[in-house]
LUMNUKOL-675781 format. One line per 5 residues: for each residue x, y, z of C-alpha. Coordinates in steps of 0.05 Angstrom, whole numbers, m for minus. Layout:
BEGIN
X/Y/Z | ...
//
This chain:
BEGIN
m669/21/m107 | m610/48/m67 | m605/122/m54 | m561/163/m101 | m492/176/m72
m443/230/m94 | m370/224/m110 | m342/294/m98 | m281/315/m139 | m238/376/m124
m172/402/m151 | m131/461/m172 | m146/490/m240 | m119/447/m296 | m116/383/m255
m173/349/m290 | m230/345/m239 | m284/358/m291 | m254/309/m340 | m248/256/m286
m321/267/m265 | m343/256/m337 | m300/192/m342 | m330/166/m278 | m400/181/m303
m387/140/m366 | m358/81/m326 | m411/81/m271 | m472/100/m314 | m515/44/m286
m497/51/m213 | m527/92/m156 | m465/136/m157 | m457/204/m189 | m392/242/m196
m392/317/m185 | m334/365/m196 | m336/422/m146 | m304/490/m157 | m277/531/m99
m252/602/m106 | m176/607/m93 | m186/663/m43 | m245/632/m4 | m235/640/71
m275/575/82 | m315/525/42 | m383/552/19 | m440/521/60 | m469/483/0
m401/455/m18 | m387/435/53 | m454/399/57 | m439/363/m8 | m370/342/16
m395/317/84 | m451/276/52 | m409/248/m5 | m391/174/m7 | m320/195/m22
m282/259/m37 | m226/255/m88 | m173/309/m92 | m135/315/m158 | m60/303/m153
m12/354/m183 | 20/305/m232 | m10/330/m297 | 42/367/m340 | 42/443/m342
91/501/m347 | 131/519/m283 | 93/585/m269 | 27/548/m274 | 53/492/m229
70/543/m175 | m1/570/m178 | m29/499/m176 | 14/482/m115 | m9/545/m78
m82/530/m95 | m74/457/m75 | m44/477/m8 | m101/526/4 | m153/473/m15
m122/421/32 | m123/472/88 | m197/487/75 | m214/413/74 | m176/402/139
m210/462/172 | m278/434/151 | m258/363/173 | m270/334/104 | m236/268/91
m208/257/21 | m163/214/m21 | m114/242/m72 | m118/212/m142 | m57/210/m187
m45/186/m258 | m55/212/m328 | m113/195/m375 | m143/126/m365 | m94/111/m308
m124/167/m266 | m194/141/m280 | m173/71/m259 | m141/97/m195 | m204/137/m179
m247/76/m190 | m203/34/m144 | m212/87/m90 | m287/89/m101 | m292/13/m101
m255/8/m35 | m310/45/3 | m370/56/m42 | m436/20/m39 | m425/m16/m105
m367/m55/m74 | m408/m80/m16 | m459/m136/m12 | m532/m120/1 | m527/m138/74
m468/m91/86 | m497/m34/44 | m543/m15/101 | m481/13/136 | m475/66/81
m548/86/91 | m532/102/164 | m469/142/152 | m429/152/88 | m361/120/89
m304/166/73 | m229/159/75 | m187/200/121 | m135/248/96 | m82/204/130
m62/130/129 | m110/79/157 | m52/44/193 | m46/106/237 | m121/118/245
m146/72/301 | m215/104/298 | m261/50/329 | m322/72/289 | m283/68/224
m255/0/241 | m324/m25/260 | m352/m3/192 | m294/m35/155 | m299/m102/191
m375/m102/187 | m371/m90/112 | m320/m145/104 | m363/m194/145 | m422/m176/100
m381/m197/39 | m375/m267/66 | m307/m253/97 | m274/m246/30 | m208/m208/32
m201/m142/m5 | m151/m153/m61 | m87/m113/m54 | m64/m82/m118
//
């Protein structure tokens, strides 16, 4: 039985992190993945130690996009919180991917992100890579990354899948 892996979800208040965690739980009920919404105080000078540990050991960290409707004063607070949260993640060197969409579309976008790097998307032979070091996305584009360790994990995972190409959507 594979080890349980965490999908960490973060976002400004009202951006749906808890709702997305519940939707992911429903969709991935039989997998070795568990989704967990994390709350961070808006005035936190740094990530709490437990939260930082969770984020660094997570298979993927998803940050909620600011595309859900709200009133302009609330949007300004969301944007300020989001900027603060991104700064805390950068300071703690936590890699994340931003998830956009409303309702089922957001869930589907999150599942695509999870599938792209999570253990359930890899064959058994390639899943050993995840046991050694969780795979996470960077906060920037892969085309500009050129991290040899990241590239090695990616190509090793692809080779373990029989060389099948990852579908582009």
